[in-house]
C-alpha positions in Angstrom: -38.0 -90.8 -60.4 -40.3 -88.0 -59.6 -38.2 -85.2 -60.8 -40.4 -84.5 -63.9 -40.6 -80.9 -64.8 -44.0 -79.4 -65.4 -44.5 -77.9 -68.8 -47.3 -75.8 -70.1 -50.4 -74.4 -68.3 -53.2 -76.0 -66.5 -56.8 -75.5 -67.6 -57.5 -73.4 -64.4 -54.6 -71.0 -65.2 -56.0 -70.6 -68.8 -59.5 -69.8 -67.5 -58.2 -67.3 -65.0 -56.1 -65.6 -67.7 -59.1 -65.4 -70.0 -61.3 -63.9 -67.3 -58.7 -61.3 -66.3 -58.1 -60.4 -70.0 -61.8 -60.1 -70.6 -62.4 -57.9 -67.6 -59.6 -55.6 -68.8 -60.9 -55.4 -72.4 -64.4 -54.7 -71.1 -63.1 -51.8 -69.0 -61.2 -50.4 -71.9 -64.2 -50.6 -74.2 -66.4 -48.9 -71.6 -63.9 -46.1 -71.3 -63.6 -45.7 -75.1 -67.4 -45.6 -75.4 -67.7 -42.8 -72.8 -64.9 -40.8 -74.4 -66.4 -41.0 -77.9 -69.8 -40.2 -76.6 -68.5 -37.1 -74.9 -66.5 -35.8 -77.8 -68.1 -33.3 -80.2 -69.1 -34.2 -83.7 -66.2 -33.2 -86.1 -68.6 -31.6 -88.6 -70.1 -29.4 -85.9 -66.7 -28.4 -84.6 -65.5 -27.6 -88.1 -68.6 -25.4 -88.8 -68.1 -23.6 -85.4 -64.4 -23.0 -86.3 -65.3 -21.6 -89.7 -67.9 -19.3 -88.2 -65.5 -18.1 -85.5 -62.9 -17.4 -88.2 -65.4 -15.5 -90.3 -66.4 -13.3 -87.3 -62.8 -12.7 -86.4 -61.9 -11.7 -89.9 -64.8 -9.2 -90.0 -63.7 -7.7 -86.7 -60.1 -7.4 -87.9 -61.1 -5.7 -91.2 -63.1 -3.0 -89.5 -61.2 0.2 -88.7 -60.5 1.2 -85.2 -62.5 4.2 -83.9 -62.7 6.1 -80.7 -66.4 6.8 -81.4 -69.3 5.4 -79.5 -70.6 2.3 -81.5 -74.1 3.7 -81.2 -73.1 7.0 -82.8 -74.5 7.6 -86.3 -71.0 8.6 -87.6 -69.3 5.5 -86.3 -68.3 4.3 -89.8 -66.9 7.6 -91.0 -65.1 8.7 -87.8 
């Protein structure tokens, strides 16, 4: 009777699976490394955002004038 059913995996199939899985993981790790290296530092980004908000607030608080900015009476016009 040679109608035995094969069960499980062979050692060659396991080795091929491990190699394919390892190559995939290495590719993901390389991609992750490149993305994190290219991303800006969160502290620097937060400081830049605070500076931009400060400048924008200063601009918004100034009154609108039709005068030339180089004019001496620019703040009283």
